Kinemage of the C-alpha trace (Angstrom):
@kinemage 1
@onewidth
@group {chain A} dominant
@subgroup {mainchain}
@vectorlist {calphas} color= white
{ca met a 1} P -5.780 -68.051 122.264
{ca lys a 2} L -2.779 -68.264 119.972
{ca lys a 3} L -2.999 -64.537 119.211
{ca leu a 4} L -2.988 -63.749 122.939
{ca glu a 5} L 0.145 -65.878 123.419
{ca met a 6} L 1.889 -64.056 120.583
{ca ile a 7} L 1.006 -60.687 122.113
{ca gly a 8} L 2.440 -61.869 125.435
{ca gln a 9} L 5.633 -63.058 123.770
{ca leu a 10} L 5.972 -59.751 121.958
{ca ala a 11} L 5.628 -57.881 125.261
{ca asp a 12} L 8.317 -60.123 126.776
{ca leu a 13} L 10.640 -59.440 123.846
{ca lys a 14} L 10.102 -55.694 124.176
{ca glu a 15} L 11.016 -55.855 127.867
{ca ile a 16} L 14.128 -57.909 127.145
{ca asp a 17} L 15.139 -55.480 124.395
{ca tyr a 18} L 14.666 -52.527 126.749
{ca lys a 19} L 16.808 -54.155 129.452
{ca asn a 20} L 19.548 -55.036 126.967
{ca thr a 21} L 19.576 -51.510 125.563
{ca leu a 22} L 19.715 -50.046 129.064
{ca ser a 23} L 22.616 -52.332 130.007
{ca ile a 24} L 24.589 -51.349 126.926
{ca ser a 25} L 23.951 -47.651 127.611
{ca val a 26} L 25.099 -48.023 131.217
{ca leu a 27} L 28.283 -49.816 130.165
{ca leu a 28} L 29.056 -47.198 127.542
{ca glu a 29} L 28.526 -44.326 129.970
{ca leu a 30} L 30.753 -45.983 132.598
{ca leu a 31} L 33.538 -46.556 130.076
{ca ile a 32} L 33.351 -42.906 129.018
{ca glu a 33} L 33.217 -41.624 132.625
{ca lys a 34} L 36.312 -43.653 133.482
{ca asn a 35} L 38.073 -42.276 130.394
{ca leu a 36} L 38.582 -45.752 128.996
{ca ile a 37} L 37.032 -44.744 125.675
{ca thr a 38} L 35.665 -41.588 124.112
{ca arg a 39} L 32.342 -41.101 122.381
{ca gln a 40} L 34.311 -40.536 119.181
{ca asp a 41} L 36.082 -43.912 119.607
{ca phe a 42} L 32.724 -45.586 120.108
{ca ala a 43} L 31.155 -43.859 117.105
{ca gln a 44} L 34.126 -44.722 114.877
{ca lys a 45} L 34.053 -48.397 115.876
{ca ala a 46} L 30.290 -48.511 115.296
{ca arg a 47} L 30.790 -47.120 111.780
{ca glu a 48} L 33.536 -49.685 111.098
{ca leu a 49} L 31.421 -52.607 112.288
{ca glu a 50} L 28.386 -51.390 110.370
{ca ala a 51} L 30.431 -51.103 107.177
{ca ala a 52} L 31.846 -54.602 107.700
{ca thr a 53} L 28.382 -56.000 108.327
{ca leu a 54} L 26.986 -54.328 105.218
{ca ala a 55} L 29.876 -55.699 103.168
{ca glu a 56} L 29.181 -59.216 104.471
{ca ile a 57} L 25.486 -58.884 103.631
{ca ile a 58} L 26.285 -57.744 100.107
{ca leu a 59} L 28.748 -60.609 99.599
{ca ser a 60} L 26.317 -63.201 100.906
{ca arg a 61} L 23.578 -61.900 98.621
{ca arg a 62} L 25.891 -62.064 95.640
{ca ser a 63} L 26.862 -65.647 96.429
{ca gln a 64} L 23.180 -66.618 96.693
{ca thr a 65} L 22.303 -65.153 93.291
{ca pro a 66} L 22.052 -67.954 90.751
{ca val a 67} L 24.600 -67.680 88.006
{ca thr a 68} L 23.304 -68.380 84.533
{ca ser a 69} L 25.895 -69.978 82.350
{ca ser a 70} L 25.962 -69.811 78.624
{ca pro a 71} L 26.368 -73.067 76.737
{ca ser a 72} L 29.933 -74.133 76.317
{ca pro a 73} L 31.181 -74.657 72.767
{ca leu a 74} L 32.379 -78.082 73.905
{ca asn a 75} L 29.078 -78.984 75.549
{ca pro a 76} L 26.159 -77.312 73.698
């Protein structure tokens, strides 16, 4: 029964994802049609946000990496 519930939840998530994607596409198309933004503006901002996100991921991974310290001459 648990497997059936998980399959149902997955189907629900797929439907929600589809509706969210459709909504974003509609908003983008309306903004472009009304000349509020261009596709190039959108693409540039997407690249900027992706680069920022990747930089944050890299920084967070570096901060999670354990640092091995060598013994101090004062405290061997």
